[in-house]
C-alpha positions, 0 to 999 in steps of 0.5 A: 075682466082683468086688463091682460084679458082685455088686451088679449081680446083687443088684439085678437078675434074681437077685432072682428067686432068694431063695437067691442073694440070701441068699448075697450077704448077711451074717447080720447084714445091715442095710438102710435102705431108700429108703422109710425102713424098716429091715430085716434079711436075712430081711425082704429075702429074703422081700420079694424072693421075694414080688415075684418073681411080680409085674411088676417095673419097669425099674431102671437102675444107673450111676455105680459107685464103689468105695472101700476102707475096710479090708482085706477091706471096701469101700464101693460107691456108685452111683445107680439110676433106677426107671421106674414105669409111670404115675408119676414115675421114682424116683432113688436114691443107693445105698451098700453095705458089702461084706465079704470073708468066707471068700473070698466078697464079702457085703453087710453094709449097704445104704442107698437115699436118694431124690434129685432128679435132676440137670438 
């Protein structure tokens, strides 16, 4: 499975399956969230598990770009729009560092930065 496919899976229905998310993240995973919060692997997996029974808002991802940083390490950047019912759409610039570990791509770092949509 290629990195962009992994990223799309991590941000979409696989979020309903904490075991799948856990397998995509390194043990020392770190996230700087859109809200400004900082969390690790366990927090991300638990928060997604808690959300799985809740109604999810629509999330659209686009503009994927992949940059090789070193052998077995890549930076994936992309943008998302989360459609919030009864509220404004949330636009986010996302970046993830992926490492090739034992033949499998795993996310080591992720950051979501709020942005103003281009007009």
